[in-house]
N, C-alpha and C positions, 0 to 999 in steps of 0.2 A: 748271675756272676761268671766271667770270664776265667776258664782253666787256664792257669800259665804254668802246666807241668811240659818241660822242654825235651823234645827226644832227640836220640844221639843224632840223626839226621838233620836236625834243625842246626845243632851249634857246630857242625862238622867244620873244619877248617882244612885249606891245603895239606896241613901235617899230619891231618887224620888219622886214624890205624889203615892199614892196607887193606883192601878185602879178599876176601880167600881166594887165591888162587892167580890175583891179581899184582904184577910189576908197579905198577904206577899208583898217587893216591886217587881216591875218589874225587871228581869235579864236584866242588861244594856250589849249591845254590846263592847262597852268600857266605858272608864273612864274620866274624867277632866282632864285636866292637872295638877290640885292643885298647890300648892304654889311653886314659886322658891328659892332654898338656893343659897346664893351669895358665890364663891368659888374663887372669885380673883377680882383684879381690873378691869377685861376685860370683866367676866364672872358669870353670875348667870344660875342656873341649876335646871330644872325641873327632877326630878328622878323618875325612876320606873313607867312611866306613861302607864296603858293599854290600847294600840292604839287596839288592836283587842280580844274581847273575845267569844268564841264561842265555842258550846257543843261538849265535846271529846277530846278538845284539851287545854292544858296549854294556859294562857294567853300569847300576845304578847306584849314586854314593847319597849320604846324609853326613852332616856333622851335629852331633849331639852335644849341645851346651849342657852343661849340668850345673845347678847353682850352688856357690860356697858361703858362706857366710864371712863379714868382714875381717875376721881373726885370722881368716885362711883354711878353717877346718869346716868340715862337711856340712854342708845344712842335712838335719835330720830326716832320715830317709824312711819311708817311700815318698818321692814326692809328686806332684802330676806334671802332665808335660802336654806341651803344645806342637803339634805338627805346623810348620809354616811352611807354606806354599806360595811361591815366588810367581810375579806375572811375565810379559812379554807377548800376548796376543797367542798365545798357544805355539809360536815360531821363535820366540828369543827367549833369554832369560838365564840369569842362574841361580843357583841355591845361595850363595854367599854374598850375592849383591841386593840391595834396597833400591827404590825409587830413589832420585836423586833429592826428593823433598825430604827423605828421611836421615836423621842421623845416623853416621856410620854405626853398624851395629846394634842400633837403637833396641829393634824387635828383640832380639836376643838378650841383649843385657837387660834390658827391662823386665823380660821374664825371669831372669837369673834372679835379677834383685827382688822379685816378691817371691822368691821360693820357687818358680814353674821351672823345671828343665823344657828345654826346647830343642826339636830336631827338626832342621832346615834341609830339603829334600830337592834333590832333583828328578825329573822325570821325562819320559819320552815327548818329544816334541811331534808337530804336527806331521811334517815329512818324513820322521822317522819311522811312525807308525799311525795310523786313524784311531780316533775315539771307538772304544773304550779303552784305548792301551793306557792313557793318563789316570784314568781312575784306577784301573787297575795296578799301577805303579802306587799310588799314594794307599791305598789298600793294603797291598804289601808290606809298605813302610808302617803303616799300625801294627800290622801283626808281627814283623820283625821287631819290633819295639816292645809287644806283649811278650814276647818269646824271649827276649832279654831284658826284662825288667827287673827281675830278682839281683841280675848282679850290677845293672845299671841305677838302682836305687830308686825306680820310677814306679808309681803306684798304676797298676795295670788298669784299673777301673776308673781313671781320673786322667781322660786323655781327652785332649781338643783339637781343632784346626782353626787357624787362621790363614788367611791369603787376601793379595790384593791383584785387581782384575783379573787375569786368566785365572789368577791362583784362587781368586776370591769365586770366581765360578767352580772350579774343580774342588774347591772347600766346601762350598754348598753343596754340592753332588756329594760328596764323602759323607758329610751330614744326614744326608735323606736316603742314604742306602744303604745303610747298614746292616740291614738283615735282608737285603739282596743275594742270595747265594750265585745267581745267575752274572753276577757283576763282579764276583772276587777275583777272577783272572786264576791262572793256575799257576803263578812264578813266587819265587822267593818261600819264606816261613810259613808251612801251611797250619791247620788245626787251632788258631787262634781268631778273633772276634776283629772285624775291623771298623767296627763302631765306634761312634766318638760321643764325649759327653756334651760338647759345646761347640758353637760357630760362631767366628766374626769374619763376616765378609765385607771387604773395603772395596766398593765400586765395582762388583763383577755383573757379569753377564746374566740373565736369569733365564732370557727366552732369546737363542738365536734365531728364529724366525721373524721375531720382532726387530731386529737389531736393523738402522739404517747403514748404507753404504758406508764404508770408511772412509772419513774424509780427513787426508795427510797433505802437508805441504808439497809441492812439485820437487821430486827429486830426492825426497827423503829417503823411499825405499828402491833407488835406480842403481847401475853398475853394479858390483861386487856384491854387494848385499843381496839381491837377486840371483846373482849368476848359475846357481845351483838349483833354482825353483825349476821343474819340469816344463817343458813349453805348454801352455794351455792351462795352467794350473793358476785357480783363482788366489790372487792374494787375501781375498777378504778372509778373516780369520776363523770365519764359522765354517764356511764350506771348505777351507783346507783341513779343518779339522777333522771333518769326515769324509776326508780321501776325494776333494774335489768337486763335491755334489751341493746341488742348490735344491736337493730333497726337502721339501719341510719335514716330511716325516723322519727325516734322520735327525735334521737339523733338532726338532724337539725332542726326539730321544738322547740327544745330546745335552740337553737343556735343564737346570734345577727346576724350571717351575712345571714339569711333567712329572717329576717324582716326589714332589710334596705330601705328605701324609699324614694321617695324627700320630703322635707317639713320637715325632721328630725332635732332635733334641734343641734348646733353646738356641736362636739367632741373634746376634747383634750385627746390623746392618748399617753402614758407614758409607754415603754419598755426596759428592759435592752439587750443588745446584746450578752450577754452570760446567758441568762436565760437557764437553766435546767431543770425546771419544764414544765412552757407554753413558746413553742418556741415564739423568735421574731416575725416569721410567722405570728402567729395568730393575731398581731396586722395589720402586712403590709397587709395581706387580708382584714381585716375589713377597713384599711383605701382608699384601692384600690374601694371597695364597694362603702361606701361613696362619692367618688369624682365620680366616675358613676353616682352615683345618684343625684350630685349637692348638697350633703350637705357640708358646711363648716366644715373641720377640721383640726388638725394637729396632725402629730405623731412625738414625741421627742423619740431619740434612746440615751440611757446612755451608753456609752462606759466602758465596762468592770463590768456592773453589771449583778448579776445572780436573782433568783428572791425575791421579797421583796428588791430588790437593794442592797443585800449582796455583799461585795466587791465595792462599792460607798457609804459608809454610809457618807464620805467627802462631797460629794454634797448633803445630803439629803436636808439642808437647800435652795439648789437652786431647787430641784426638787421640794418640799411643795410649795415655794413661789411663782412657776410657775404658779402651780395648785390654788393656790389662786388669784392669780393676772386673770388669765384665768376665773375665778368664777367671781370675782370683775367685769372686763370689761362685760361679758356676763348679768349679773343680774344687771348691773346697770342702766337701764330701763326698764319697762314693754314689 
């Protein structure tokens, strides 16, 4: 059972009491969740919550979507929570933006409608910091949510993760490394577990060494979009993630496949059979490894779907509902 006692240091804000002999407030490692704003009958949102502040980097923010009943009252607490991790090849993306095939805010609002809170998080991209910084950020997000669970009405024992593309890769890593103290990182809230109880991975990479070269239309990554990329840096997502190296050992260490273990949480893998960016084989080899380790899992193949489920837009309701149903079932009990 995870301890949720919150220390004074973990709840410090810029208005915290002055330390003895100091003339300025202590610099906080993160902020409080603040007040929520109601955005619909089903949801209220704590926006722009800085869950990590650390010297030399921008603050990392999350939005926390809390479920409400249709009548405007709060859903009985505590509720389970799912961390949403955006995609973007570790190079692009924003916590507030879903793929163009997904209806606006659909992940957040559907989870809330099912009585599940959702925290959608930013993390450091590949040229801001190499791996494992991204995993450290997600773990800090989970620890932050556990530290503030009582005030948010969240059940600290019922936390899952759901990601797409690069976010699916990171969600899988988060699920597989819950007991790895060497991968926790030292930022943000401390003294809480970063383990999760369920993983949904939409078309994520499971083995960077086995990824084919990225095939993109000419000109898609030209001009101003790549103007800040250092000379000589590979635009391939995997090498860029690990600092520009093609070392297979570094790439493997940053891949979910090498972290599969017995006792990992259950996985739902969803992948299109016509994915031109991340081949279906990436989910197939992860499913095989999970099965060999005795980890409960399901692989759902979407016929005719490319990356982000392009070509299967008419199936998006079914796909999203399947993910929400899986998370609802897995997080129904501590």
